[in-house]
C-alpha positions, 0 to 999 in steps of 0.5 A: 499499499505504500508503493500505491501512495509512492507511485501516484504522488509521483505521476501526479506530480509529474503532471503538475510540473508540465508546462501547458504546450506539453498536454497537446503532445502525444502520450504512450497511449494510442490515439490519446494526447497528453491531456487525454491521458490526464483526463483518464487519471482523473477517472482513475482516481474517482474509481479508486474513491468510489471502490474503497467506499464499496465494501462487500461481504464477499470472499476475494476472488482476485489479487493484485495480479490476477486482477489484471486480465491480458487482452488479445489485441492493443487499444486503438483509441477508437473505443467509446470509452476511450472516445468519451475521455478524448471529448471530456479532455478537450472539454477542459480547454485550458491544461490548468483546469485538468491540473486543478481537477487531478489534484483535487480528486487525486489527493482525496484518492491519495487520502482515501488509500492511506486510511483504508483498512488493508483487510477491507474487501472491495468490489470492482469490475464484478470482481472482489479483492482486499483493499491492499491487493486493490491498491497494489494492482494500481501501482501497475496502472500508476506505474505504466501510465506514468511511462504513457505520460512521459514517452514523448517528454524526454525532460519529465520526471521518470517514475520511481525505481521501486515502483518499476521494479514491483510493476516489472514483477507483477507483469513477470507473473503474469507472464509467468516467466522473467525477462532478461536480467540484463535489461532495465525495468523500463525497457522491460516493461516498454517492451512487455506491454507492447509500448516499444517494439523490441529489436532483433537482438531483444527478440532473440534474447527473449526466445519463445516469450517473443511470440507471446508479446505484447501483454496488453493488460486490462 
């Protein structure tokens, strides 16, 4: 749960540091500008708040790792919800409004996470998890989206090393096998999730695992 707070604070800080013009640059999410991704983060923060106040009296059905499902194809940005996010982001107009709303609801989500009982069982997406597992799952969400945020912003702040390492461990558990130990965590995550195409040499290092890429998580 500490890594949730760490990864979320780092991502919000990275957004707060962006100059206005960067909101019109592409993000690492297909079809989304940076402003669209920030709007998505606002919606994510709202989901965290809703989930943490939706206790459920059932046994957990998922863990932080099994919460994630591997999709067959990468998103194209044409999904109705993705398209709605783009329209919502455009409606903000001024990037400062996006920053303000993310800071507002983001701080609330962060505080709710700090106050949550780790053993609390919560329901979301028709599954049940403990609050600890739910928040741990979001370490992956925040870290990958932090990479998406800075995909075309070389001067932006990277995700914390601890959250990169934890996210890599989760993706490797989902994949059922480790990625080459020589790869930095950031490279491993970008290649594993289809955010970067591996070179021929990297494919050779992956061996049979290369045929299973990418692991599109949703």
